[in-house]
BABAKE-73876 format. One record per residue: residue in three letters; x, z, y of N, C-alpha, C in turn. Coordinates in steps of 0.001 Angstrom, whole numbers, padded with zeros to 6 digits, always signed. Atoms other than C-alpha are relative to their C-alpha. Layout:
BEGIN
alaXZYXZYXZY ...
//
This chain:
BEGIN
met+001123+000273+001040+044303+044708+014740+000382-001600-000702 lys-000257+001411+000413+044674+041499+012155-001574-000044-000853 val+001459+000149+000577+041031+039629+011199+000608-001033-000596 leu+000308+001060+000858+040261+037989+008348-001178-001332+000318 val+001160+000532+000400+037732+034770+008918-000182-000885-000965 leu+000788+000536+001033+036058+033182+006560-001075-001203+000129 asn+001291+001226-000438+033690+029677+006750-000178-000404-001687 cys+000202+001245+001067+031976+029235+003228-000971-000854-000321 gly+000951+000831+000284+030315+026360+002008-000418+000297-001283 ser+000594-000217+001005+028580+025741-001101+000783-000514-000975 ser-000880+000353+000855+031624+024380-002762+001624+000163+000468 ser-001355-000170-000790+034626+025441-000303-000060+001292+000943 ile-000362-001399-000837+036124+028331+001544+001093-000149+000928 lys-002012-000166-001199+038502+028086+004750-000085+001467+000457 tyr-000908-001505-000554+040194+031122+006151+001222+000062+000813 lys-000912-000369-000682+042216+031881+008316+000209+001448+000577 leu+000081-001355-000770+043778+035383+009600+000890+000253+000789 phe-000563+000017-001282+044672+036469+012689+000731+000877+000532 asn-000436-001241-000551+046895+038909+014391+000232-000132+001367 met+000921-000122-001203+044632+039635+017657+000980+000728+000608 glu-000975-000343-001080+047997+041344+019327-000073-001059+001135 asn-000220+001565-000501+048565+037408+020225-000651-000942-000067 gln+000719+001200+000641+045710+035765+018810+000900-001399-000556 ser-000822+001153+000596+048349+033926+016658-000595-000033-001346 val+000288+000327+001351+047610+032468+013129+001108+000242-001485 met-000958-000400+000917+049242+034178+010381-000056-000826-001362 ala-000047+001099+001081+048138+031983+007617-001520-000592-000287 ser+000873+001022+000405+045648+029413+006658-000213-000845-001275 gly+000109+001377+000995+044148+026926+004125-001599+000279-000492 gly+001194+000196+000805+041032+026653+001900-000025-000108-001408 val+000311+000049+001223+039785+026506-001418-001471-001064-000016 glu+001218+001282-000273+037797+023396-002093-000439-000434-001629 lys+000451+000508+001541+035937+022269-005289-000516+000736-000979 leu+000009-000976-000213+034831+025408-005393-001222-000091-001618 gly+000679-000144+000969+033248+025927-009055-000072-001127-000963 leu-000244+000846+000970+034515+022695-010862+001197+000292-000470 lys-001552-000439+000767+037683+022635-013325+001044+000227+000930 asp-001261+000549-000700+039770+020719-011110-000011+000844+001802 ser-000397-000576-001683+039387+023449-007806+001118+000714+000291 phe-001221-000150-000536+042071+024413-005949+000311+001496+001267 leu-000537+000204-001292+043865+026155-002990+000491-000402+000197 lys-001225+000570-000868+045710+024988-000553+000326+001061+001190 ile-000574-000531-001289+047485+026925+001793+000859-000202+001141 lys-000869+000635-001105+049074+025794+004935+000946+001585+000807 phe-001406-000728-000397+052518+027382+006261+000015-000628+001540 asn-000330+000257-001932+053124+027629+010326+001146-000981+000003 asp-000688+000919-000356+055732+025322+009497-000195-001346-000306 gly+000542+001040+000159+053583+022662+008707-000044-000088-001571 ser+000006-000172+001453+054220+022937+004582-001434+000133-000394 lys+001057-000018+000891+051699+023024+001887+000296+000614-000918 lys-000254-000214+001108+051054+024633-000965-001327+000111-001245 ile+001365+000187+001738+048262+024119-004359+000604+000772-000526 ile-000375-000777+001043+047861+026451-006370-001524-000234-000869 glu+001106+000749+000155+045286+024800-008564-000826+000942-001775 lys+000700-001240+001117+042711+027307-010927-001279-000084+000114 phe+001003+000218-000230+039572+027280-011631-000976+000836+000156 leu+000533-001049-000537+037296+029310-009692-001224-000522-000090 his+000854-000189+000650+033976+029849-011137-001198+000189+001857 gln+001211-000544-001015+031925+031243-007920+001070+000839+001255 his-000407-000363-001495+032856+032536-003953+001250+001152-000574 thr-001316-001324+000893+034501+036201-005608+001025-000185+000351 glu-001355+000489+000637+036828+034611-007207+000816-000705+000917 gly-001341+000399-001398+038212+032627-004433+000382+000603+001219 val-000285-001678-000889+037983+035152-002061+000961+000587-000231 gln-001023-000837+000858+039953+037069-004634+001049-000949+000279 leu-001205+001114-000426+042489+034146-004651+000650-000020+001273 ile-000161-000343-001715+042593+033974-000544+000673+001270+000320 leu-000474-001251-000343+043503+037674-000436+001380+000043-000724 glu-001596-000360+000199+046342+037481-003242+000519-001090+000247 ser-001232+000595-000723+047990+034918-001549+000272+000350+001103 leu-000068-000636-000790+047825+036600+001294+001364+001150+000165 thr-000892-000907+000422+049773+039370-000339+001183+000128-000795 asn-000964+000492+000960+052153+037422-002788+001255+000358+001038 pro-001210-000296-000752+055440+038620-002403+000753-001357+000205 glu-000934+001176-000225+057164+034957-002127-000642-000840+001097 tyr+000388+001124-001112+054667+033300+000270-001359+000601+000546 gly+001209-001270-001197+052369+036416+001513+000506+000154+001737 cys-000365-000060-001289+051965+037344+005457+000300+000965+000346 ile+000356-001333+000218+051126+040533+004574+000158+001216-001884 lys-000553-000861+001141+052328+043677+002507-001160+000568-000442 ser+000872-001195+000816+048975+045328+001427-001160-000399+000534 leu+001812-000248-000740+044873+044405+002151-000268+000880+001263 asn+000928-001269-001099+044590+047583+003988+000513-000572+001403 glu-000325+000551-001680+046544+045926+006849-001500-001169+000337 ile+001614+001700-000210+043102+043051+006896-000680+001573+000764 asp+000699-001031-000890+041403+045670+009762-001351-000450+000069 ala+001154+000526-000089+038158+043319+009736-000466-001636-000589 val+000025+001789+000329+036643+039895+008511-001184-000223+000903 gly+001380+001004-000961+034418+037821+010855-000022-001243-001344 his+000616+000827+000492+032264+034976+009262-001123-000786+000785 arg+000815+000478-000684+030627+032118+010137-001255-000665-000365 val+001129+000331+000645+027056+031802+009720-000820-001142+000741 val+000323+001004-000475+025055+028332+010203-001225+000702+001000 his+001594-000264-001077+021250+029673+011801+000031+001591-000255 gly+000073-001105-000153+020594+032670+013003-001158+000124+000651 gly+001089+000169-000676+017075+031813+014302+000240+000286+001095 glu-000271-001040-001193+015858+033555+017361-000227+001164-000089 thr-000367-001646+000588+016709+037076+015782+001033-000045+000793 phe-001534-000336-000661+020584+036474+016860+000255-000856+000735 asp-000397+000636-001014+021456+035417+020182+001773+000488+000406 lys-001859-000436+000012+025495+036888+019527+000749+000392-001328 ser-001055-000804+001024+027649+037979+017345-000034+001393-000174 thr+000676-001703+000409+026716+041419+015215+000611+000487-001511 ile+000060-000741+000885+027878+043540+012892-000440-000049-001282 val+001079-000183+001085+026711+043766+009308-000555+001040-000651 thr+001201-001078-000016+024422+046135+008444-000503-000526-001339 pro+000696+000536+000954+022258+045921+005410-001402-000425+000983 glu+000732+000730-000935+019433+045631+008153-000308-001150+000316 val-000410+001265-000398+021257+042733+009508-000380-000889-001082 leu-000163+001069+001218+021210+041125+006009-001019-000035-000147 lys+001113+000187+000205+017627+042054+005488-000948-001029+001052 thr+000739+000397-000814+016623+040909+008585+000258-001815-000129 leu-000555+000910+000857+018716+037487+007922-000723-001027-000413 asp+000874+000513+001605+016821+036770+004521-001010-001232+001026 lys+001453+000479-000604+013702+035572+007332+000669-001812+000334 cys-000314+000960-000441+016293+032831+008740+000537-001111-000754 asn-000815+001139+001647+018111+031379+005202-000865-001058+000005 gly+000921+000631+000602+014539+029408+005223+000543-001530+000980 leu-000487+000896-001029+015719+027477+008062+001048-001162-000191 ala-001008+000695+000256+019079+026699+006749+000507+000101-001272 pro-000440-000412+001581+018701+026683+002674+001399-000354-000571 leu-001494-000040+000820+021710+025086+002037+001555+000026+000814 his-001188-000866-000925+024018+026823+004798-000256+001052-000022 asn+000218-001125+000394+022792+029980+004902+000675+000819-001029 pro-000497-000961+001004+023474+031422+001068+001069-000430+000254 ala-001609+000123+000550+026742+029800+000979+000802+000826+000899 asn-000861-001066-001134+027557+031519+004601+000502+001495-000684 leu-000033-001558+000621+026671+034709+002718+000994+000790-000619 met-000622-000096+001701+028356+034444-000457+001580+000565+000583 gly-001514-001681-000503+031468+035716+001901-000113+001313+000136 val+000538-001471-000054+030014+038682+002867-000217+000927-001274 glu+000378-000765+001204+028970+039598-000898+001569+000065-000394 ala-000926+000181+000787+032310+038684-002102+001130+001142+000593 ile-001131-001554-000478+034399+041156+000490-000433+001300-000197 glu+000777-001786+000348+031746+044206-000271+000374-000253-001337 asn-000060+000167+001874+032643+043145-003957+001858+001039+000401 ile-001326-000162-000250+036914+043490-002863+000079+000580+000320 leu-000656-000719-000437+037199+045075-000092-001408+001239+000674 pro+001667-000471-000237+033804+047667-000176+000791+000747+001351 gly-000060-000845-001016+033813+049294+003374+000497-000437+001253 ile-000585+000245-001264+035894+047276+005631-001026-001141+000601 pro+001191+000877-000943+034064+045902+008656-000171-000953+000343 gln-000271+001346+000492+032857+042611+008343-001452-000559+001479 val+001058+000221-001178+030847+040614+011852-000504-001648-000481 leu+000214+001301-000009+028729+037201+011367-000651-000211+001448 thr+000360+000775-001135+028594+034722+014043-000432-001241-000352 phe+001313+000869+000215+025894+032362+014454+000436-001400+000534 asp-000062+001257-000621+026261+028299+015000-001063-000075+000762 thr+000987+000282-000255+022862+028672+016551+000048+000812+001429 ser+000381-000866-000878+023390+031742+018967+000562-000352+001479 phe-000118+000839-001671+024843+029972+022133-001001-000473+000558 his+000884+001164-000932+021640+027951+022815-000939+000742-000383 gln+000962-000796+000600+019804+030999+022214-000622+000228+001905 thr+000331-000143-000835+019704+030801+026446-000405-001178+000253 met+000753+001393-000449+017576+027102+026419-001151+000872+000234 pro+001463-000631-000264+014259+027536+028449-001254-000555-001007 asp+001068+000385+000505+011206+026914+026343-000560-001344-000115 tyr+000218+001199-000248+010643+023907+027858+000447-001554-000927 ala-000537+000836+000196+013518+022483+026465+000304+000021-001733 tyr+000125+000052+001775+013396+023708+022706-001193-000317-001144 met+001411+000378+000647+009959+023482+021994-000113-001512-000675 tyr+000648+001357+000408+008536+020276+020193-001733-000160+000105 ala+001632+000281-000310+005402+018714+021001-001407-000132-001692 leu+001316-000369+001085+003478+019703+017618-001052+001027+000516 pro+000794-001183-000336+000795+021821+017134+000476+001394-000067 tyr-001192-001321-000618+002035+025484+018817+000061+000723-001382 glu+000256-000653+000946+000982+027231+015709+001298-000475-001298 tyr-001035-000175+001031+003805+025937+013506+001464+000213+000745 tyr-000904-000576-000397+005998+027094+015868-000312+001815+000173 glu+000270-000950+000823+004231+030440+015261+000254+000563-001406 lys-000064-000086+000885+003948+030272+011993+001052-000362-001006 tyr-000586+000557+000662+007172+028707+010825+001494+000077+001019 gly-001231-000355-000705+009768+029258+013894+000713-001905+000327 val-000213+001720-000373+009365+024916+014181+000418-000120+001595 arg-000177-000243-001645+011520+024740+017493+001657-000977-000182 arg-001549+000690+000172+015328+023218+018691+000158+001447+000017 tyr-001278-001044+000256+017938+025543+017483+000990-000645+000740 gly-000789+000898-000334+020783+023438+018000+001325+000858-000590 phe-000784-000256+000493+024186+023909+016314+001450-000806+000745 his-000737+000380-000779+027745+023585+016932+000627+001513+001160 gly+000205-001023-000773+027335+026490+018848+001407+000961+000969 thr-001175-000402-000228+030596+028552+018724+001486-001319+000270 ser-000807+001099-000889+032761+025128+019780-000578-000065+001260 his+000374+000266-001534+030572+024433+022790+000358+001364+000982 arg-000754-001300-000570+031247+028142+023657+001467-000137+000302 phe-001545+000098-000111+035058+028198+023275+000174-001051+000853 val-000376+000726-001322+035919+024747+024987-000841-000231+001006 ser+000284-000204-001379+033707+025415+027709+000591+000843+001018 lys-000636-000807-000599+035254+028352+028891+002065-000254-000387 arg-001078+000252+000044+038456+026853+027614+000573-000882+001182 ala+000116+001110-001229+037824+023866+029987+000424+000408+001331 cys+000169-000611-001479+037025+025830+033047+001171+000348+000235 glu-001683-000576-000073+040714+027563+032591+000946-000783-000011 phe-001081+001428-000054+042196+024386+031626-000041-000772+001380 leu+000180+000768-001294+040650+022509+034818-000178+000864+001691 gly-000153-000702-001545+040929+025485+037383-001541-000157+000731 leu+001288+000221+000101+036854+025602+037084-001050+001604+000014 asp+000502-002043+000491+034830+028925+037483-001309-000310-000266 ile+000842+000492+000642+032486+028704+034833-001134+000843+000316 asn+001167-000672-000393+029917+031377+036612-000553-001236+000883 asn+000430+001057-000931+029525+028329+038884+000150-001638-000095 ser-000259+001529+000350+029522+024668+036852-001004-000154-000413 lys+000821+001025+000273+027820+022229+035679+001090-000959-001128 leu-000687+000552+000510+029414+020956+032095-000921-000564-001337 ile+000967+000893+001333+028375+018188+029137+001382+000448-001041 thr-001062-000098+001070+030583+019181+025855-000392-000769-000904 cys+000045+000906+001170+030840+016741+023258+000786+000265-001320 his-000397-000924+001336+031432+017996+019688-000653-001188-000667 leu+000052+001397+001197+032217+014832+017670+001254-000146-000934 gly-001091+000080+001000+033288+014796+014545-001075-000333-001355 gly+001089+001088+001136+031340+014062+010924-001569+000235+000398 gly+001473+000046-000726+028407+015660+012343+000083+000597+001755 gly-000173-000134-001805+028144+015450+016613-000843+000813+000346 ser+001339-000561-000990+026142+017189+019350+000906+000182+001268 val-000839-000486-001668+026538+017533+023200-000949+000480+000368 thr+000681-001431-000235+025467+020345+024831+000266-000477+001761 ala+000498+000086-000897+024145+020717+028536+000704+001839+000473 ile-000302-001459-000416+025957+024047+030254+000259+000286+000803 leu+000027-000030-001536+025129+025402+033291+000465+001763+000274 asn-000830-001303-000504+027362+028444+034937-000447+000913-001899 gly-000098-000622+001272+028060+028994+031167-000726+000277-000964 glu+000934-000793+000754+024982+029039+029503-000757-001627-000581 ser+000808+001440+000556+023634+026296+027213-001563-000160+000467 ile+001191-000138-000624+020880+025039+028790-001142-001389-000830 asp+000422+001291+000511+020105+021788+026535+000813-000547-001179 thr-000542+000397+000856+021091+020399+023300+000139-000921-000936 ser+000275+000638+000931+021344+017572+021103-000684-000132-001758 met+001183-000521+001207+020497+019012+017629-000935+000568-000098 gly+000853-000711-000079+017627+020545+016521-000364+001356-000703 met+000808-001103+000583+015649+022845+014352+001042-000593-000726 thr-001082+000192+000926+017926+021349+011495+002014-000816+000543 pro-000629+000902-000333+021617+019688+012404+000246-001492-000221 thr+000149+001433+000937+020360+016180+011289-000684-000810+001794 glu+000779+001209-001617+018565+015044+015230+001470+000012+000639 gly-000677+000225-000928+020368+013843+018008+001203-001403-000332 leu-000587+001357-000007+023641+011515+017583+000274-000438-001086 val-000310+000929+001381+024808+008943+015154+000790+001331-000622 met-000760-001073+000197+026668+011287+012931+000260-000863-001614 gly-000783+001031+001040+028906+010234+009693-001070-000368-001716 thr+000921+000087+000980+025887+010819+007034-001252-000060+000437 arg+000976-000823+000096+023244+012144+008777-000616-001408+001384 val+000654+001349-000621+020473+009294+010893+000110+000509+001408 gly+000275-000065-001211+020295+011460+014303-001585-000689+000752 asp+001610+000191-000499+017072+010680+016274-000302-001345-000581 val+000840+000975+000579+014511+008304+014874-001205+000331+000157 asp+001115-000718+000054+011078+008028+015114-000541+000185-001001 pro+000055-001475+001422+009421+010763+012790-000826-001290-000500 ala+001059+001025+000653+006648+007389+011979+000971-000612-000990 val-000788+000217+000817+009485+005977+010006-000078+000605-001555 ile-000463-000938+001917+010120+008817+007191-001160-000051-000841 pro+001437+000170+001127+006177+008390+005797-000070-001690+000048 phe-000258+002000-000128+006753+004436+006465+001030-000066-001435 leu-001046+000240+000996+009987+004186+003941-000447+001064-001144 met+000089-000345+001704+008511+006855+001717-000758-000303-000762 glu+001093+000339+000233+005415+004853+001330+000574-001364-000856 lys-000409+001296+000070+007561+001559+000860+001111-000332-000844 glu-001258-000575+001614+010279+002961-001566-000295+001106-001060 asn+000233-000914+001027+008390+005251-003408+000973+001433-000159 leu-001562-000969+000097+010726+008183-002302-001295+001437-000133 asp+000501-000824-000404+009810+011541-002707+000382+001277+001029 ile-000596-001159-001264+010738+015013-000680+001440-000027+000072 glu-001587-000321+000644+014197+015352-002334+000832-001733+000735 ala-000661+001364-000116+015005+011455-001981-000087-000215+001537 ile-000215+000311-001277+014032+011198+001833+000848+001146+000742 lys-000636-000912-000906+015993+014368+003072+001607-000681-000993 lys-001743+000875+000143+019230+012845+001022+000379-001402+000754 leu-000299+001336-000582+018241+009566+002669+000512+000098+001390 ile-000770-000343-001347+018542+011025+006494+001301+000801+000129 gln-000960-000824-000157+020763+013517+005780+001577-000352-000386 lys-001487+000036+000985+023478+011875+003123+000258-001615+000113 gln-000260+001441+000154+022859+008429+003566-000258-001180+001130 ser+000371+000442-001291+022090+007370+007022+001199+000371+000905 gly-001107-000074-001085+024557+007484+010290+001029-001068-000168 val-001622+000969-000710+028014+005780+010657-000152-000968-001576 ile-000066+000704+000770+027896+005232+006460-000801-001022-000198 gly+001187+000924+000353+024396+003948+006307+000006-001247+001365 val+000082+000884-001598+024981+001557+009627+000714-001491-001005 ser-001656+000758+000387+028724+000164+008331-000154-000187-001285 cys-000485+000428+001464+028030+000148+004513+001459-000352-000654 leu-001466-000263+000579+031611+001199+004555+000637+001806-000310 ser-000135-001304-000020+032192+004449+005440-000605+000786+000393 ser+000187-001200-000921+031456+007824+006716+001067+000461+001442 asp-000974-000559-001068+034654+008496+008890+000049-001389+000514 met-000117+001247-000880+035037+006525+011533+001603-000704-000165 arg-001055+000859-000029+038868+005897+011056+000120-001183-001001 asp-000001+001000+001010+037790+003549+008371-000894-001115+000870 ile-000047+000733-000582+035766+001917+010678+000308-000699+001109 glu-001773+000689-000671+038439+001346+013485+000585-001134-000923 asp-000520+001037+001031+039778-000560+010511-000508-001388+000166 gly+000756+001390+000308+036770-002708+009444+000353-001301+001741 ile+000140+000296-000844+036647-003118+013382+001184-001016+000429 ala-001190+000946-000224+040017-004917+013947+000271-000902-001144 lys+000394+001708+000906+038997-007372+010604-000556-000732+000483 gly+000893+000726-000769+036401-008230+012647-001540+000346-000785 asp+001102-000310+001194+033912-006654+010179-001784+000438+001482 lys+000656-000111-000592+030440-007098+012061-000710+001489+000327 lys+000491-000932+000196+029037-004018+010735+000296+001403+000590 ser-000987-001185-000858+031736-001988+011741-000145+000511+001577 ile-000287-000282-001929+031641-002647+015318-001585+000120+000525 leu+001276-000222-000493+027623-002860+015160-000362+002020-000081 thr-000069-001401+000325+028148+001049+014124+000965+001436+000774 met-000731-000407-001668+030798+001528+016931-000991+000025+001067 asp+000733+000044-001088+028606+000434+019238-001038+000908+000252 met+001101-001209+000417+025625+002798+017881+000320+001176+001002 phe-000439-002062+000255+027557+006117+017887+000585-000043+001973 asn-000446-000596-001252+029230+005237+021209-001585+000118+001442 tyr+001492+000009-000872+025506+004245+023214-000846+001072-000214 arg+000744-001076-000030+023840+006929+021399+000251+001127+000976 leu-000699-000662-000897+026589+009125+023284+000039-000163+001605 leu+000393-000110-001251+026217+007916+026555-001347+000249+000452 lys+001338-000267-000218+022443+008198+026514-000179+001137+000293 tyr+000221-002033-000391+022810+012264+026279+000595+000093+000943 ile-000684-000519-000899+025641+012518+028367-001335-000560+001678 gly+000386-000004-001208+023299+010711+030950-001418+000523+000303 ala+000833-000621+000196+020632+012208+029928+000383+001967+000862 tyr-000721-001958-000497+022095+016205+030537+000767-000673+001731 met-000683+000197-001555+023829+014758+034120-001608+000148+000559 ala+001500-000097-000985+019493+014647+035186-000229+001606-000338 val-000175-001346+000443+019670+017717+033436-000006+001261+001015 leu-000968-000930-000591+022169+019527+034886+000053-000241+001458 gly-000242+000339-001228+021733+017731+038390+001294-000051+000646 gly-001309+000567-000507+025066+015986+038408+001062+001244-001161 val-001134-000458+001127+028050+017157+036290+001449+000727+000493 asp-001412+000390-000213+031472+018515+037284+001118-000156-000708 ala-001308+000008+000149+033766+018188+034300-001114-000689-001545 ile+000290+000365+001508+032697+015820+030514+001189+000651-000817 ile-001275-000334+000738+034736+017452+027743-000310-000793-001252 phe+000041+000117+001897+035386+015864+024314+001016+000880-001052 thr-000733-000563+001158+036308+017576+021303-000654-000047-001841 gly+000681+000422+001427+035692+017775+017281+000966-001431-000036 gly-000784+000580+000487+037798+015649+015359+000251-001392+000302 ile+000310+001386-000597+036208+012292+016446+000454-000077+002082 gly-000166-000246-001413+036450+013857+020198+001324-000064+000607 glu-000884-000668-000482+039741+014585+020286+001015-001048-000823 arg-001046+001152+000532+041340+011834+018356-000269-001828+000049 gln+000629+001417-000343+039376+008485+019123+000040-000350+001615 pro-000136-000049-001550+040603+007276+022649-001644-001207+000266 glu+001062+000730-000229+038175+004566+022286-001354+000067+000440 thr+000924-000365-000868+035319+006457+022866-000156+000599+000868 arg-000251-000466-001744+036450+008108+025490+000123-000483+001222 glu-000044+001640-001189+037306+004797+027124-001391-000345+000443 tyr+001519+000619-000047+033914+003642+026558-000497+000992+001411 ile+000386-001014-000991+032309+006743+028257+000036-000130+001638 cys-001045-000005-000981+034862+006913+031216-000717-001729+000617 glu+000323+001512-000368+033906+002690+031974-001285+000292+000206 lys+001190+000069-000212+030753+003084+031598-000460+001003+001408 leu-000086-001115-000998+030551+006329+034207+000479-000440+001671 ala-001193+000159-001433+032879+004680+036896-000700-000389+001014 tyr+001332-000144-001498+029523+003842+038878-000581+001177+001187 leu-000111-001312-000082+029481+007451+039296+001451+000640+000630 gly-001675-000647-000991+032933+007934+040544+000786+000409-000837 val-000825+000245+000816+034433+008207+037095+001445-000411+000177 lys-001339+000526+000051+038240+007670+037137+001210+000077-000744 tyr-000654-000699+000994+040640+008083+034343+001220-000470-000427 asp-001258+000878+000232+044253+007297+033364-000352-000285-001444 ala-000075+000877+001051+044330+004594+030566+000914+000530-001323 lys-000997-000042+001299+047089+005192+028976+000387+001470-000589 leu+000786-001476+000418+046490+009149+029083-000331-000082-001240 asn+001034+000443+000955+043537+008351+027267+000535-000232-001356 asn-000777+000571+001808+045518+006414+024277+000917+001017-000400 glu-001020-000703+001040+047970+009068+023805-000385+001540+000042 ala+000509-001459+000128+045644+012330+024234-000229-000111-001571 met+000254-000486+001255+045985+012969+020247-000353+001438+000170 ser+000113-001656+000893+044471+016520+019288+000512+000807+000833 ile-000087-000317-000848+045894+017772+022375-000753+000242+001399 asp+000449-000502-000878+044476+019675+025489+000336-000747+001573 ala-000577+001165-000856+044819+016634+028425-001463-000251+000882 glu+001040+000444-000876+042799+015937+031641-000124-001446-000059 leu-000222+000953-000348+042088+012880+031736-000467-001514+001050 ser+000147+000775-001457+040695+011781+034958+001007+000498+001184 thr-001384+000004-000933+042726+011040+037859-000304+000713+001226 pro+000719-000793-000907+042728+013189+041027-001065-000146+000839 asp+000758-000050-000840+040594+011349+042981-001933-000378-000707 ser+000828-000136+000861+038241+011239+040330-001794+000492+000291 lys+000578-000954-000628+034700+012725+041460-000439+000944-001188 ile+000281-001085+001498+033711+014094+037814+001168+000221-000780 lys-001109-000067+001351+036361+015513+035484-000240-000170-001095 val+000248+000063+000572+037011+014557+032641+001045+000225-001207 ala-001497-000864+000799+039082+016585+029805+000038-000089-001772 val-000068-000084+001577+040018+016781+025800+000077+001296-000103 ile-000620-001250+000018+040038+020226+024972-000759+000265-001832 thr-000033+000122+001378+040994+021130+021113-000764+001186-000505 thr+000862-001029+000686+038181+023300+019476+001036+001102-000694 asp-000415-001003+001178+038823+026406+017653-000687+000724+000268 glu+001227-000636+000207+036108+028188+016298+000185+001201-000748 glu-000685-000990+000725+038052+030437+014119+000354+000797+000653 leu-000538-000589-000935+039526+031558+017082-001249+000724+000675 thr+001001-000347-000942+036028+032538+018871-000909+001387-001218 ile+000450-000669+001154+035208+034061+015669+000698+001718-000007 ala-001421-000824+000622+038397+036148+015140-000570+001051+001290 arg+000018-000968-000639+037708+037619+018690-001749+000506+000412 asp+000999-001075+000256+034041+038467+018333+000236+000819-000870 thr-000283-000804+000830+035008+040377+015365+001100+001128+000606 tyr-000866-000843-000627+037757+041758+017452-000198+001138+001014 glu+000777-000206-001087+035675+042730+020521-001065+001274-001033 leu+001577-000853+000891+032435+044576+017962+000740+000813-000733 val-000550-000726+000687+034913+046119+015822+001077+000671+001242 arg-001053-001208-000724+037280+047604+018274-000892+001086+000872 lys+000916-000648-000380+034344+048939+019932-001012+001398-001084 
//
C-alpha cells in the first residue's frame, strides 16, 4: 500500500509519499507561499538533491494538483499513475474532546469536526483544505485524519481543567488539550524500543522542542499531562509564543498600550517568546550566534528557554513519581546540545549522568546520551510525525 501524507497550513503544503510495505519514503517536499505570485513547489529526492518548480498557485487544490503531477512526472516522479496511491492521511491540529484517535474521513466526521474548528480557527480550516482538494482531484480515495490533540485525551480531568467557572468548560470547551501529540506518541514508543524499556511499564518525559515546544508526562504509554493548553500558546518559551504568563498581564498591556483583541493575540502569538526577549530572531541558531558575540539579550533568552524547560521536567517528575527516561526531539531538541547539557547538569543531583562528547556530536540521530550508571536514561529521538500519520492511515484503511 502507498500512502500520501499531507500537512496543509494556511500558505503551505508539506507532503510525503510512503511505501508501507517497508515504510520507506518514496517522495517528499512541499508547496510554499501559497496564494502569492512567487509560490513554488520544492521536491526533495532521496539522494539529497532538490528541485524547485516555480508556479503561481492560487489555492490548496492547485497546490495539491501540482504535488500529484510531480509524483507522476516521467522525468522525476516516483509512480506511473495516481491509481498507485491507495490512501491519503492528513494532519489536523485540533480534535477537541471528540476525537481521541485517528479516524477515516466521512461526511459525519467532517460535520462533527466543524464544532472543533472554533478551538483552532487559524489551523483546522487550513488543515482540512487538503481533504477537500483530494476529494476534488481523487474522488473516492480513502482519507484519514490524525489529530495533534488526540494523544492527550488520556489526561485526567484535574490535569486538563482550568480553575475558571465550570460553565465555560461546559459552554465553550475551555480546558487544556495539548498539542504535538503525534510527535510525543511516536518518540515515546520509539524511545522505549531504542532504550529497551517496556512502554506499558514506563515513566517518560518527552520534550518536543522547535519553533513551538511542549513537554509531556507519559505513564505506561499514555499522556497524563502536557505543557500546552487550550491553544499552543501556553507552556514553554517558544519561537514567537509567550508561553506561561500571568493572565492579568494581558488586560494590563491592553490598557497601557491601547491594544485591541487582534493586537494582543498578535503580541502573545507572533511577537513574544524568543524573538520578543532577544529582539533579534525567533531562530535559536541566531540566538547561539548572539551568545557567542556576548549579546546580553541573547544570553537572557537562552537562560529563560532552558530554565522554563527545567521547571516543566521537574514538575512532571513529581507528577509521574519518578522517571525512567527523558527524551529530546524536534529541531531544537535534536540539534541543540547546550540545552540538553543544561538539563543533564541540573539533574545530576538525581543521578543523571551523561556522555558530554556524545551529546555534542548527537545531531538529528537517535542516541542515548546517558551513561550506563545513570539512574535516569536520557536520549535524543528523531521525530517522524508523517510516518505516524501514514501508519495510522494504513491500519485504518487496511481494516
